[in-house]
C-alpha atoms as one frame of an Amber mdcrd trajectory, in Angstrom:
protein
 151.180 -17.781 -48.299 152.438 -15.260 -45.824 153.133 -12.691 -48.504 149.523
 -12.552 -49.445 148.567 -11.635 -45.888 151.282  -8.965 -45.903 149.840  -7.452
 -49.144 146.440  -7.025 -47.481 148.202  -5.456 -44.412 150.156  -3.069 -46.642
 147.255  -1.896 -48.668 145.260  -1.238 -45.567 148.094   0.762 -44.032 148.609
   2.760 -47.171 144.964   3.605 -47.637 144.599   4.613 -43.968 147.736   6.687
 -44.232 149.485   5.087 -41.257 149.682   2.256 -38.850 152.090  -0.171 -37.400
 153.625  -1.165 -40.753 153.820   2.417 -42.089 157.656   2.484 -42.136 158.111
  -1.218 -43.015 160.375  -1.738 -46.093 157.627  -3.627 -47.869 155.243  -0.873
 -47.355 157.623   1.700 -48.519 158.144  -0.364 -51.661 154.457   0.067 -52.653
 153.789   3.650 -51.452 152.922   5.619 -54.603 152.758   2.393 -56.605 149.543
   0.733 -55.635 149.308  -0.649 -59.174 152.316  -2.748 -58.359 150.602  -4.098
 -55.242 147.443  -4.901 -57.102 149.429  -6.884 -59.734 151.507  -8.643 -57.112
 148.171  -9.704 -55.392 146.974 -10.933 -58.652 150.120 -13.000 -59.076 149.666
 -14.488 -55.500 146.005 -15.373 -56.137 147.049 -17.258 -59.247 149.654 -19.165
 -57.371 147.233 -19.931 -54.523 144.758 -21.361 -57.007 147.418 -23.321 -58.719
 148.298 -24.918 -55.376 144.569 -25.691 -54.710 143.865 -22.853 -52.228 140.486
 -21.203 -52.416 141.130 -17.421 -52.511 138.247 -15.410 -50.982 140.022 -12.111
 -49.814 139.709  -9.480 -52.530 141.469  -6.264 -52.130 139.291  -3.205 -51.284
 138.296  -1.057 -54.070 140.511   1.994 -54.621 141.987   3.902 -57.589 145.530
   3.266 -58.917 147.616   3.486 -61.962 147.933   0.032 -63.473 151.590  -1.226
 -63.273 153.245  -4.514 -63.904 154.976  -6.182 -60.919 158.274  -8.033 -61.824
 159.799  -9.930 -58.937 163.293  -8.895 -58.553 165.402 -11.460 -56.800 168.896
 -10.150 -57.524 170.125  -7.915 -54.798 173.042  -5.509 -54.974 175.750  -6.009
 -52.397 174.653  -2.788 -50.753 171.113  -3.939 -50.443 172.126  -7.258 -48.978
 174.361  -5.372 -46.454 171.530  -3.090 -45.631 169.223  -6.047 -44.999 171.824
  -7.790 -42.852 172.341  -4.742 -40.717 168.540  -4.329 -40.288 168.298  -7.987
 -39.209 171.055  -7.571 -36.719 169.526  -4.327 -35.353 165.789  -5.358 -35.358
 166.001  -9.002 -34.321 169.191  -8.844 -32.172 170.926 -11.426 -34.226 174.473
 -11.755 -33.375 177.063 -10.863 -35.903 178.709 -14.190 -35.665 175.553 -16.063
 -36.374 175.345 -14.536 -39.845 178.645 -15.773 -41.109 177.405 -17.369 -44.295
 175.708 -14.181 -45.340 178.744 -12.117 -44.524 180.924 -14.476 -46.591 178.433
 -14.226 -49.540 178.649 -10.405 -49.604 182.227 -10.210 -48.580 181.996  -8.263
 -45.412 183.940  -8.753 -42.131 182.386  -6.057 -39.867 179.637  -3.383 -40.413
């Protein structure tokens, strides 16, 4: 349940107003939308319980506007290309090693 740990990290970074994850894409998704983060955490807790995990890490108390988190799995071609380029840049992945992804989004070179 790695995403669950990430949610705790993200809320901590946002509430502190900075930190190592401040410019992370997942953190940016929830900036100004803590209600989405709270709802996603609730979904994660439900899934953990369904799998038999014992959840004991509540989020800290803070004010937020309630929002409904809907997991969006469909990416646009531009989003996929941006993620691919970020992967290549950050992780040093060679362009040739991501051929399947390139074929999927129809790109020959960045």
